[in-house]
N, C-alpha and C positions, 0 to 999 in steps of 0.2 A: 448624501449624508447631511443631517441637520446638526444644529449646535446644542441639542438637548443633552442632558446628563443621563446616561443609561445605567440600568442596574439589572442584575439577574442572579439566579442561583447557579453557582459554578459546580456544585456537587449534586448528586442524584437526590431528587425529592423523595423522601421516605424516612423511616425511622433509622437514625444513626447517632453516633456519639457526637459528631461535629458536623455542622453545615457551614459552607462558605458562600457569602454573598459578595459579589463584586460590583463596584460602582465606579464609573469612569466619566469624566467630563469636567467642564469648567466650574461646576458647583458641587463637585464631589465632596469637598472638605466641609461643606455646610452640614453634612450628616454628623460630623464630629461635634459641631457646635450645637445643633438642634436636637440630637438624639442621644448624647452621652454626657457624662459629668467631667470629661476631659477639658482642661483649659486650652482652648484653641490658640491663645496667644503664645503659650509655651510648648505647643505641640511640636514634636521632633519627627521629621519624616523617617520612615523605615523602622521606627521603634514601636514595639507592641505594647498596647495599653489594656489593662483589665478595668472594665467599667460596666455599670448598669446601662442597659439600652432602653430608651424611653420612646413612647409614641410622641411625635413632635407636637401634636395638638392637645391630647388629653393628659399628657405627661404620665400615663400609666406605664409601669415597668413591664417590659416585654421579656427580658432575659438578662442574665449577666454574661458578658461576652468579652472576647479579645478583639481589639480593633487596631489596624495598622494602615498608615497612609503613605503614598508614594507621590512626591511632587514631580510634575512634568519638567523635563522630558524623561525622567528616570523611572519609567514604569513600562509595563508590557505594551500598553496602547500608545505611550508617548504623551498621554494626558494626565491630569491629576486623577489619581486612583485611590480608592479606599476599599479595604476588604474587611468584612465583618465575619468573625468566627463565632458562631452562636451554637447552642445545642440543637441537635438534629431532629427534633420532633416535628411532626407536621404542623402542630399548632403554633410552635415558635416560628417556623419558617413562614407560614401564612401571615402571622401578625407582623413580622418584620417587612415582608413584601408590601402588605397593605399600608404600613406606615410610610415606606418610601414613596408609594404612589401618590400621597397627598402633598409631597414637597413640590414647590413650583419648579418648572422646567425639567422635571424628572419624567422618564418614561421607561417601560420595560424594554430590554434589548431584543433585537431581532436575532435569528440564528446566525452565528458567526460574526456578529457585529463588533465584538471586542477585537478579534483578529483583523477584521476589515479596517478598523480605525488604526491598528498597529501598522498595517500596510500603507494607508494614506499618510501616516505621520513618519514614514521612513524607518520604522522599527523592524520591519521584516519585508521580504520580497515574496512573490507568489509561490516559489518552490519551497521556501521555508515554511510558509503557511500550509502547504500541502503536506509537508513532512510532519507538521504538528498534528494534522488530522489523521495521518497514518499512524502516528504514535498513540493517539487516543484509541484507535481501532485495533492496535497490534495485539495478537493473541499468542504469538510465538516469539522466541528470543531473536530469531533471524529477522522477523518483521520489525521488531523493536530496534535492532541494530541498524538496519537500513534507514528507518525513519529518523533516528537520531543523527545519522550522517547527513541526511538531506537537510534536517534542521540546522546542522552545522555549516551548511553552505556548499556542499560538494557539487551538487548540480548547478547551483548559482555560479560558482567559480568557473565551471566548464562552459556553460552557455555564455557567460559574460566574456570569457576569453575569445570565443568565436565571434561574438558581436563586436568586440574591440578590433579584431582583425578586419572585419567588414568595414568598420568605421575608418580604419587606416586606408583600406583600398579605396573607399569612397572619397577620402580627402585627396588622394592622388588624382583621381579622375576629375573631381570638382575643380582642382587647380588648373587643369587643361581646358575645362569648359570656359573658365574666365579668360583664357588666352587662345581663342580659336585659330589664330594664325600660326600657332606653333604645333608641329607634329610631336606626338609622344615618342620619345627615344625607344629604340628596339629593346634595349636591355630593361627598360621600365615596363614595356608591354609584356615581355617574357616573365618578369617578376610578378606582375599583377595576375596574369593568367595562370601561372604556376601556383600562386597562393590560393586562387579560387579552386583549382583542381584538387589541391591538397585538402582544402577545407571540405569539399564535397566528399572526399574519401573518408575523412575523419567522422563526418556526420553519418555517412552510410554505415560505417563500422559500428557506430553507437546505436543505430537503428536495428542492427542485426542481433536482436536479443532473444529471438524465438519465443516472443510473448512471455518472457520470464517475469516481466512486471505484473501481468495479470495473474500468473500462477502464484507469485509471492503474496499477492493480496488475497486471492480466493482459494488457493491450494493447488498443489500439483496433483494430477489425476493418475492414480495407480489402480489398475484393475487386476482382479484375480480371475483367471479363466482356465477352463479345462473341462473334461468330460464329467458326466454325472457320477456321483459317489466318489469323487477324487478327494474330498475333504475340504473344499473351498470355504464352506461355512464355518467349519472348525478352525480354519486358519484365521479368518477375519476375527473370530471371537478370541483366539489366542493372541493376536497382535494388539487388539484394542483392550484386551483384558476385561471384557464384558460380553454378555450374551446379545450380540447384535443380530445374529442370524439364527434361524431354526436349524438344528442339526438332526438329521434323520437318515436311516439307511435306505429309505424309499427313494428311488431315482426320480429326479424331476421335482424335488421338494421346493427348491428355489426357482421361481418362475419370473421374478422381476429383479431389477437391480437394487441391491441394498447398499447404501452409502454410509460411511462412517468418517467423520472428520477427526484427524489425530495430529498431534504435535510430535513429529519424529526428529528428535535431536535439534529442535528449533525450526525445522522445516515443516510448513503447513502441507498436510497430505489429505486428499479425499480418496479414501480406500473403498473400492467397489467390489462387492461379491455379485457374481453374475450367474445366470442360468447355465446348466450344464450343456456342453456342446455335443449334440448327437442328432441323429435323424429321428423325428418324432411325428406321429400322426395327430397328436393333440394340438388343436389350433391355438389355444392359449399358450402352451409351451413353445410353439413355433415363434410366437411374437416375442417371448422372452429370449429365445435363442438369437433372433434377429437383433434385438437390442444389445445382447451380449457382444455380438460381432461388431456392432457400431461402437460400443464402448472400447473394444480392443483397438479399433482404428483411431479413436480420439485420444487414447491414453498416452500420457507422458512416459509411463513405465508399466510393463506387464509382468505379472507373475503367472507363468504357465505351469499349472499343477496337474499331475497325473498320479494314479494309484500305482506305486512301484511294484505291487504284487500282481497287477493285472494288465498294465499298459506299458508302452515304450515311449521314449521321448520323441520319436519320429512322427507321432500323431500331430505334432505342432509344426511340421515342416512347411505348411502353407502360411503360417503366421510369423515364424522366426525369420529374421533377416540379419544383416550385418550392422544394424544401427547400434547394437549394444544396450538398448533400453529394455531389456527383459532378463529374467532369470528362469531357468528350467528347474522346477521343484518336484522331486520324487517323494510323495507323501506315503505314509504307512510303511516307513523304512523299518519299523519294528517287526514287520512280518517277513522280511527277507534276510538272507545270509550276509555275512561280512564281505564275502567275495562278490556278491551281487552289488553291494554298496560301492565297493571299490570300482567295479565296472561302470557304474553310473557316474561316479566322480570323473572317470576318464572321459566320459561323454559330455562333460560340462554340466552335469546335473547336481543339484543340492539335495541329498537325502535328509528327510525330516520326518517327524511324527507330530502332526498338529494336535492330535488327540492327547498325547502325553507331553506336549509343549517342549519337544526335543529339537534343538537346533533352529528354532523359530527366529531367534535373534540374529542368526546368520543371514536371514532374508532381509530383515530390517536394516542390518549393517550394509548390505549390498545396495539397497534403495537409497539410504542416506549418503553413501559414498558417491553414487551416480549423480544425485542432484547437487551435492557440494561441488562436484567437478564441473557441472554446468554453470553454476552460479559463480564459482571462482572468486578471486580476490577483487574482481572488478564490480562486485555487486553494489558497491557504493555509488556507482554511476549508472545504475539500471534505471531505465525510463519508468516512472511510476504513475504516469497519467496518460490517457489516450490523447488528450489535447497537446501534450508535449510532442508526441509522435506526429500528429497532424501538422503542427507548426513547423517541425523540422523537415517534414516532407515538402511543405510549401516553400521553405527556405531553399531546399535542393532544387526544386523546379525553377525557381528564379535564377539560381546560380548556373544551372544548366543552359538557360537561355542567354546567359551573359557571354558576350565576346566583343572585342574592341574593333571588329571590322565594320560594325554598323555605326549609326550615328552615336556620338559619345554621350548625348543626353539620354538616349535609350539604354545605353550600357550602365549609366549611373543609376537609372531608375530600377534596373534589375537588382543591383547591389542594395539600393535603398529598401526595396521590397523584401529582400532576403534578410536584411538587418531588422526590419520591422517584424518579420515572422518570428525570429528568435526573441525579440523584445516582448512578444505576446506571452511567452512562457514565464518570464521573470517579472513582467510588469514595467519594463523600461519604456513602454509607450502607453498611450491612453487605451485602456482595455476595459472600459465600463461594461461592454457587451458580454464579457465572460466572468466578471466579478460575481454577479448574482449566482451564477451556476456553481462557482467554486465555494463561496462562503455559505450558501444555503444548506450545505450538507453538514455544517458544524452544529453542535448542540447549542442551546440558547446561551448558556453562561460561558462560552469559550470565545 
């Protein structure tokens, strides 16, 4: 990281009412002096000023804007920061960026560089930076909630507590390294080894999230499966409230998987309509059926649908199990009697009519309840990055190698490496090798 003052557009480039340009670095406040009519000597930090904005060379008026400055260290980056709120036309944005480019020691920011400087200046840790990235990408209320909690330091506090325990253990061991003639008391050995075992268990429990982190980011997989003409395409259209799939009475119309992304009560869902399950001589349809069977295996939740007027729920006996991650749906319930409906309910089936949109919400309620049960109240401590999982697995490997029966220096090294592994997550150690990977995914002005 150099000492240049950086600038970038923090809002989307395009036609809009307002555009925000962010400037950060030791010369940021020179923008106020060189490009506005505001008296820099009487400038008050965090106060918004309305002023013309000039080209610093030609003195041509570029726009009338609102400008605000934040003196270091009281800013997002921890450096002197200025934000220009100008009109959001492409012409105005280009002219302001061109004007900033001629100022000495100024350069355009790289992706994620504002957040990276905030990290280097101690304004944020890596888990909070990741939380910010997730908040920017959030599309559902649940994703938003988890991202905000991570930005608030939920994961930082958890990982720091584990790291602090390891530091305490290491301090005990280091003390005895300095006095090699003294044996470690048995009660101290027991205390240290018990602490390590407890910590291993806590981290293992944290890792057992069934890939919820990836599902929360990308969407839980829900598949609609069943025989041909069961009404699967009608159901996906009813749930999404749009014509996602072609509806036809011709068997085998759906030959490939049709995916729809939906926000189900804040839960991101990838809903898949699949080819009808049946014996077929058509080679193309066979491929679709094979893909459907693979989708059932991969799915987090299954909607097993059948025609209540033609089939029975036992056609799914080879797919249904005791996992609880499925619902048996008897479609076309408008074609059967009330007594038949009651019989289906006793068998654990949900009678609906996808065509008439009857009882469809009962399916979505079941799906929502199931995933909320999985996520539970501990969703705030869900692992949100693969690198967290890899670092924690590395930590466990080192802790499992630890014992006080071998040379004490080697035992200390096991704890030191475990401590370093956790430090990679939050940035408590030197981790330049992973910073580029983290911050390169940010947009330019963040």
